[in-house]
C-alpha positions as CSV (number, residue, x, y, z in Angstrom):
1,X,174.6,86.0,43.0
2,X,171.4,86.7,41.0
3,X,171.3,89.8,38.8
4,X,168.4,91.0,36.7
5,X,170.0,92.5,33.6
6,X,169.4,94.2,30.3
7,X,170.8,91.8,27.8
8,X,169.1,93.3,24.8
9,X,167.6,96.8,24.7
10,X,163.8,96.7,24.5
11,X,163.5,93.1,25.7
12,X,162.6,91.8,29.2
13,X,165.3,91.7,31.8
14,X,167.1,88.4,32.1
15,X,168.0,86.7,35.4
16,X,171.7,85.9,35.4
17,X,173.9,84.1,38.0
18,X,177.0,86.3,38.4
19,X,180.1,85.7,40.4
20,X,180.1,87.3,43.8
21,X,182.7,90.1,43.7
22,X,185.6,90.1,46.1
23,X,186.3,93.7,47.1
24,X,189.8,95.0,46.7
25,X,191.4,98.4,47.6
26,X,188.7,100.8,48.8
27,X,185.8,98.7,47.4
28,X,182.8,97.7,49.5
29,X,180.4,94.8,48.9
30,X,176.8,95.5,49.8
31,X,174.0,93.0,50.1
32,X,171.1,94.8,48.6
33,X,168.0,95.2,50.7
34,X,166.2,97.8,48.6
35,X,166.6,99.0,45.0
36,X,164.2,101.7,43.7
37,X,162.7,101.6,40.3
38,X,163.1,104.9,38.5
39,X,161.9,106.4,35.3
40,X,165.5,106.6,34.1
41,X,165.6,102.8,34.3
42,X,162.9,102.8,31.7
43,X,165.1,104.7,29.3
44,X,168.0,102.4,30.0
45,X,165.7,99.3,29.5
46,X,164.4,100.7,26.2
47,X,167.8,101.7,25.0
48,X,167.6,105.5,24.5
49,X,166.1,108.9,24.9
50,X,163.8,110.8,22.6
51,X,165.5,114.0,21.4
52,X,162.6,115.2,19.4
53,X,162.3,115.8,15.6
54,X,162.8,112.1,14.9
55,X,166.1,111.8,16.7
56,X,167.0,109.2,19.4
57,X,169.9,109.2,21.7
58,X,170.9,105.6,21.4
59,X,172.7,104.0,24.4
60,X,174.1,101.3,22.1
61,X,175.7,103.9,19.9
62,X,177.1,105.6,23.0
63,X,178.9,102.5,24.1
64,X,176.6,101.2,26.9
65,X,177.8,97.7,27.5
66,X,175.5,94.8,28.1
67,X,174.6,92.8,30.1
68,X,173.8,95.5,32.7
69,X,172.0,95.2,36.0
70,X,169.9,98.3,36.4
71,X,169.1,100.1,39.6
72,X,170.7,103.2,41.0
73,X,168.6,103.7,44.2
74,X,170.4,101.3,46.4
75,X,170.5,100.6,50.1
76,X,171.7,97.5,52.0
77,X,174.0,95.8,54.4
78,X,177.8,95.9,54.1
79,X,179.1,92.3,54.1
80,X,182.7,92.7,52.9
81,X,185.4,95.4,52.7
82,X,188.5,95.9,50.7
83,X,191.7,96.4,52.8
84,X,191.7,100.1,52.2
85,X,188.1,100.8,53.0
86,X,187.7,103.1,56.1
87,X,184.8,104.4,58.2
88,X,182.5,101.5,57.3
89,X,181.3,98.6,59.5
90,X,180.4,95.2,58.3
91,X,176.8,94.4,59.3
92,X,175.5,98.0,59.2
93,X,173.0,99.3,56.6
94,X,174.0,102.1,54.3
95,X,172.6,104.2,51.5
96,X,174.7,104.1,48.3
97,X,175.6,107.2,46.4
98,X,175.4,105.9,42.8
99,X,176.5,109.0,40.7
100,X,180.2,108.1,40.6
101,X,182.6,110.0,38.3
102,X,186.2,109.4,37.1
103,X,187.5,111.3,40.1
104,X,190.0,113.4,38.2
105,X,188.2,115.8,35.8
106,X,187.3,119.3,36.7
107,X,183.7,118.4,37.5
108,X,184.8,115.6,39.9
109,X,187.5,117.8,41.5
110,X,184.7,120.4,42.2
111,X,182.6,117.7,43.9
112,X,180.2,117.3,41.0
113,X,180.8,113.7,40.0
114,X,177.2,113.6,38.8
115,X,178.3,115.9,35.9
116,X,181.4,113.8,35.0
117,X,181.8,113.2,31.2
118,X,183.3,109.7,32.0
119,X,180.7,108.7,34.5
120,X,180.7,105.3,36.2
121,X,177.2,105.5,37.5
122,X,175.9,102.4,39.3
123,X,173.0,100.9,37.3
124,X,173.9,103.0,34.3
125,X,177.5,102.4,33.4
126,X,178.2,99.5,35.7
127,X,176.1,96.9,37.5
128,X,173.6,98.4,39.9
129,X,171.0,97.3,42.5
130,X,168.7,95.0,40.5
131,X,170.9,92.3,42.1
132,X,171.4,90.5,45.3
133,X,174.7,92.3,45.8
134,X,176.4,95.4,44.5
135,X,180.1,96.4,44.5
136,X,180.7,100.0,45.5
137,X,184.0,101.3,44.2
138,X,184.9,103.6,47.2
139,X,183.8,103.6,50.8
140,X,183.1,107.3,50.8
141,X,179.9,106.7,48.7
142,X,178.2,105.0,51.6
143,X,176.0,106.9,54.0
144,X,175.1,105.2,57.3
145,X,171.3,104.6,57.7
146,X,171.3,103.8,61.4
147,X,167.9,102.4,62.2
148,X,166.3,103.5,59.0
149,X,164.7,100.8,56.8
150,X,166.9,100.3,53.7
151,X,163.9,99.7,51.4
152,X,162.3,103.0,52.6
153,X,165.6,104.9,52.3
154,X,166.7,103.6,48.9
155,X,164.7,106.3,46.9
156,X,166.7,109.1,48.5
157,X,169.7,108.1,46.4
158,X,168.0,109.4,43.2
159,X,164.4,110.6,43.8
160,X,165.5,112.4,47.0
161,X,168.8,113.9,45.9
162,X,167.4,114.9,42.5
163,X,164.5,116.8,44.0
164,X,166.7,118.3,46.8
165,X,169.2,119.6,44.2
166,X,166.4,121.0,42.0
167,X,164.9,122.8,45.0
168,X,168.2,124.4,45.9
169,X,168.4,125.8,42.4
170,X,165.1,127.6,43.0
171,X,166.8,130.2,45.1
172,X,165.1,132.5,47.7
173,X,161.8,132.3,45.9
174,X,161.4,128.8,47.5
175,X,160.5,130.5,50.8
176,X,158.7,133.6,49.4
177,X,155.7,132.0,47.6
178,X,154.5,128.6,46.4
179,X,156.3,127.0,43.5
180,X,154.8,124.9,40.7
181,X,155.7,121.2,40.5
182,X,154.8,119.4,37.3
183,X,154.4,115.7,37.8
184,X,153.2,113.8,40.9
185,X,155.1,110.5,40.5
186,X,157.8,109.5,42.9
187,X,159.8,112.6,42.2
188,X,156.9,115.0,42.6
189,X,155.8,113.5,45.8
190,X,159.3,113.5,47.1
191,X,159.7,117.1,46.2
192,X,156.6,118.0,48.2
193,X,158.0,116.3,51.2
194,X,161.4,117.8,51.0
195,X,160.1,121.3,50.2
196,X,158.1,121.2,53.4
197,X,161.1,120.0,55.4
198,X,163.1,122.9,53.9
199,X,160.6,125.4,55.2
200,X,159.3,126.3,51.7
201,X,156.2,128.3,51.0
202,X,154.3,125.3,49.5
203,X,153.5,124.1,46.0
204,X,150.8,123.8,43.3
205,X,151.1,120.5,41.6
206,X,150.2,119.8,37.9
207,X,149.4,116.1,37.1
208,X,147.3,114.4,34.5
209,X,146.5,111.3,36.6
210,X,143.6,111.8,39.0
211,X,145.0,109.2,41.5
212,X,148.3,111.0,41.6
213,X,146.6,114.4,42.0
214,X,144.9,112.9,45.1
215,X,148.2,111.6,46.3
216,X,149.7,115.1,45.8
217,X,147.0,116.7,47.9
218,X,147.4,114.1,50.6
219,X,151.2,114.9,50.6
220,X,150.5,118.6,51.2
221,X,150.0,120.3,47.8
222,X,148.0,123.5,48.0
223,X,146.2,122.6,44.8
224,X,146.4,119.9,42.2
225,X,145.7,121.0,38.6
226,X,144.9,118.7,35.6
227,X,147.7,119.3,33.2
228,X,145.6,118.2,30.2
229,X,143.0,120.9,30.8
230,X,142.8,123.6,28.2
231,X,142.7,126.1,31.0
232,X,145.7,124.6,33.0
233,X,147.8,127.8,32.8
234,X,144.8,129.9,34.0
235,X,144.0,127.4,36.8
236,X,147.6,127.5,38.0
237,X,147.6,131.3,38.1
238,X,144.2,131.3,39.9
239,X,145.6,128.9,42.5
240,X,148.7,131.0,43.0
241,X,146.9,134.4,42.8
242,X,149.7,135.5,40.3
243,X,152.2,134.0,38.0
244,X,154.8,131.6,39.2
245,X,158.4,132.5,40.1
246,X,159.6,128.9,39.9
247,X,158.4,125.9,38.0
248,X,160.1,122.5,38.5
249,X,159.2,120.0,35.7
250,X,159.6,116.4,36.6
251,X,158.2,115.2,33.3
252,X,160.2,117.0,30.7
253,X,158.0,116.7,27.7
254,X,157.2,119.5,25.1
255,X,153.7,119.9,26.6
256,X,154.9,120.2,30.2
257,X,157.8,122.5,29.5
258,X,155.6,124.8,27.4
259,X,153.0,124.9,30.2
260,X,155.8,125.6,32.7
261,X,157.2,128.4,30.6
262,X,153.8,130.0,30.1
263,X,153.2,130.0,33.9
264,X,156.3,132.0,34.8
265,X,156.4,135.7,35.7
266,X,159.2,137.9,34.2
267,X,162.5,136.8,35.8
268,X,161.1,133.4,36.7
269,X,162.9,130.1,36.6
270,X,162.0,126.9,34.8
271,X,163.9,123.9,36.2
272,X,163.7,120.9,33.9
273,X,164.4,117.5,35.6
274,X,162.3,115.0,33.7
275,X,163.6,113.1,30.7
276,X,160.3,112.1,29.0
277,X,161.8,113.5,25.7
278,X,161.1,115.7,22.8
279,X,162.3,119.1,21.6
280,X,162.0,122.5,23.2
281,X,158.7,124.3,22.4
282,X,159.6,127.9,23.4
283,X,159.7,131.0,21.2
284,X,163.2,132.2,21.5
285,X,162.5,135.9,21.7
286,X,160.4,135.4,24.8
287,X,163.3,134.1,26.8
288,X,165.2,137.4,26.8
289,X,162.0,139.5,26.6
290,X,160.7,137.9,29.8
291,X,164.1,137.4,31.3
292,X,163.3,133.7,31.9
293,X,166.0,131.3,33.2
294,X,165.8,127.7,31.9
295,X,167.9,125.4,34.0
296,X,168.6,121.7,33.7
297,X,169.1,119.7,36.9
298,X,170.8,116.3,36.8
299,X,170.4,114.3,40.0
300,X,172.7,115.8,42.7
301,X,176.2,115.5,44.1
302,X,177.5,113.6,47.1
303,X,177.5,116.7,49.3
304,X,173.8,117.3,48.5
305,X,172.9,113.7,49.4
306,X,174.7,114.1,52.6
307,X,172.8,117.3,53.4
308,X,169.5,115.6,52.5
309,X,170.1,112.6,54.7
310,X,170.9,115.0,57.6
311,X,167.6,116.6,57.0
312,X,165.9,113.2,56.8
313,X,167.3,112.3,60.2
314,X,165.6,115.2,61.8
315,X,162.3,113.5,61.0
316,X,161.0,116.5,59.0
317,X,160.9,114.7,55.7
318,X,157.6,112.8,55.5
319,X,158.0,109.4,53.7
320,X,156.5,108.9,50.3
321,X,154.5,105.8,49.5
322,X,156.8,102.8,48.8
323,X,155.5,99.8,47.0
324,X,157.7,96.8,47.7
325,X,158.1,94.0,45.2
326,X,160.5,91.0,45.1
327,X,163.6,91.3,43.0
328,X,162.2,88.5,40.8
329,X,159.4,90.9,39.8
330,X,161.7,93.4,38.2
331,X,160.2,93.1,34.8
332,X,156.7,93.6,36.2
333,X,157.8,96.6,38.2
334,X,159.2,98.3,35.1
335,X,156.1,97.5,33.1
336,X,153.8,98.9,35.8
337,X,155.9,102.1,35.9
338,X,155.9,102.5,32.1
339,X,152.1,102.1,32.1
340,X,151.6,104.7,34.8
341,X,150.3,102.3,37.5
342,X,152.6,103.3,40.3
343,X,151.8,105.9,42.9
344,X,154.9,106.8,44.8
345,X,158.0,104.6,44.4
346,X,158.4,100.9,43.7
347,X,161.4,99.3,45.6
348,X,162.7,95.8,44.7
349,X,163.6,93.7,47.8
350,X,165.8,90.6,47.2
351,X,164.6,87.7,49.3
C-alpha cells in the first residue's frame, strides 16, 4: 500500500510502498476514503512545538519514530477483520477514533484515552490516514457512518470532537449568551456548526483573514472581528454588549490568548485549544483578582465522539466546507494549510 510519510522532520513527505497489514486479534483494516489535514499535522511535519522564550518541544527528542504516515482524521471502508473483532461489518464505512491510549493507566480506565501518557494516537505515534489503508488496533474505535460520505465525515474525528469537547467545557454559559471564538479555520467553523446544533446562544468570531471572517459570517457568526485591530477588545465588547463569559481560542498564540483574557468578565473561562505556540502573556495577579479560569482542551474522548456523531445523525450539524485533494497531493495540502490558503478543511482522498 502507498503511504505518505515523514521520513525527516521539516522535509517533504515521501511516498513509500508499505506492506498491507494482516489484522490479528481485535484489529481492523480500513481502506481510507478520507483523511483530514489538520494544523497538528503541520507541527508533526515540522518536528516540534514552539514553547516560547526560545524553547522548542522536539518530537525527535521525545522519541517520535520515523517514517510516520500522518493523518488522524480518518474514515473509510472496513476490508478485513481480526478473529476477535466484533460489531463490525466488512464493506461498511466507519469513522475512526484516533486518540488511542495504553488502555491500562488511570486516564484510560476513566475513559480519557486522549489524555494517556503512553498514547498510541494514529497519525501521531503510529501510522495514520495519509495512506491507502490504516490498521485500527481495536474494533471499538470504529463508528458506523451509515450513508454518510466518509470524506465529509473524516474531520469529525479531530476538528469535530475537539470543538465539541471544548464547548462542553464552557458550561451553562454556552446557552445564556454568545461566546467568543478565536480563529475561523476548520476548527472555528466546525465550532460554529456544533454550537448551533447544541442550542447555544451564538458566537462572535475573531479572525485576521478577511476570507475566513466572511466564511464565519456565512456559517452563522453574529459578528466577525479583525483580531489584528488595535480596537479588537472594544469591538468584541461592543458586539456582545458586555464582556464575554467564555472565550475558546483555536489559535493558541500569545496575541490571541492575551486578547481572549482581556475580553473576559470576572469569573469567565478562557479555553485554549490551539497549538500555534509561544508563552503565556497574562499578568498572574489578574487571574485570581478577576477569578478567571484558564482551561486547556486536548481533542476529546471516545464517548464525546460517540455523542457528537449521534448529534450529526440528527441533521442539526451543518457541514463545513471540505476541499478534497488526492492523497498524492499531501505535500501541497500541508503547504496550503501552512500558508493560510485553506477555508474549511482539506481532506485527502486516495484514488
